[in-house]
Steps between C-alpha positions, in 0.01 A plus 500: 500500500636842404436751779630806319505631148844493341676790331497321164361703213498254212254221433445232239195363320457235234418639154171313527391734782630812327290412194198375693151649493427703811428849625600635840467837665823679591461424871454130418800469269709699752426226752585226250832663404600555864446133581670380181824664614494267803528187287858381478658301220558196721143483635333169422166588654307810605536632854269685731607864480446693822577870517370827639305764315786746556744258332271479199485880486880518494517234230254685277604853597146611584256529788239225533221487757342171618184571304690539173690179570177310562345625176812406303522154661131429439539615142792263445313207652219554249714562190566216257821457301444311176784328318450309179680320222189443291122488529536144629797565729446769766505560876323738736719592798475695825794716608480425874359227725418735787564835670482569871532831685533519878618796706702651218656168393424347159537132413444355154607227260505462123260234371670164440375488139734795428814295574588413137489870412692649794735233640810325360466685171718423200323762289408827664456874474675728750364831624583761763217592738641854531427562133152353510395669825526840330270403213133566572348336192456125523498484121844666492631253755380203299637629169834572668523141628405365158778706340742376768430146384655597164771717658790336321332521162417869521158484337157350547197486275150489650182405320254765620209269575725254683663774708161641597392152613815441705470839670124452546453853372174668598232519232527878459864459384433225243494733200859537374512880513399497866730204573792690350415815696426338836726194502783491244620861509491532882686166523787638290515813716501299824757248379740767378460710813510240775663177384822341378364481144490773238240471224668642190368790297475366143369833372670840523566745781217721377262213430592212733359153437551244773339190347455378147138454395426206271199579285454241220167661420336808653515357851807489725534131584837494679771723646873445549709661775877541462691548822837479674654510846458829685755445777639852480611517863831322579408427863169343399674303225747350751217409736306346212793279396572406863145389573406344166823362355736401784789282382381513140734583208493873428767584245861402418763746619772624261717200583214260417412406857126499572367741761236394751339669800440355847163532675661781701578699187874426481658434160734206445654302216371150423843338503630660820668236712365613835134489597336814352793742535385845403649771283653791689268798550637717220509217243152385601358853463640533149373151413149581627496823301604313187241223557230762552590687182502173302210334683320394183801283410514302825491122482198477732296719262548288191171383342446172683248605764297180507812286544653718770455394861781674680327797661497484876272670748 
């Protein structure tokens, strides 16, 4: 049983969940994301998570009163997550088995049917709760996570009808013009402002275009987003590598030796004889600056997302 919330910021989900059909309110997905960060790579089963309301507030960076928590928990217990491979191969899942609140202390557990999608994952999508917590639109959050699934490829095409179904878009947004205005355009703005992705402008500075519209006839039937890493801040970049890619190949140094990073953020060479000796401070700083400037060339970012299982939480 976990009695406190950790200071971890990153969490993992199977692509099946990222692409599932569901719709949550912000307060509900905030709760899901906070608890997802508590799952560790080595966990073989779900645990009871026990923590205080104040710890949850710190985790999410916002004030929450008991009434708001109760509404969010009740909402989650009633929301269905649908995953499917075909019309004859689908599942309806619940996020959590139960929630309990007593004298400021919350206890909950993920539903056991979620195990294949959250535990011992060989294929997964990483995300940082600090990015998502700042985004108010649930549609923007979902589209961001869907783009993250194709992070190493730098583009993703969505069939409009399929995307609307997966997001469970409200009826008033089902007409493409409204969908573009209320869902797609705000998603680009949120992703570029708050996250580690940058949706590229494929138009001009005066007339920006942030997604390609595919219109085989008069109707827009699909859109394609083109995007890249937006890790502009060196400190955040180092933290990102430390938490997500510890002891994974980063890039060969000038002499051909491969650089790696420990879970504490210390750089070392793969073939060093001692156990994880680190570079001296000055050399390490220069190496980090070079890695940051050339981040799109790093080994861990090569286009093999679905085969990669080295990220650690």
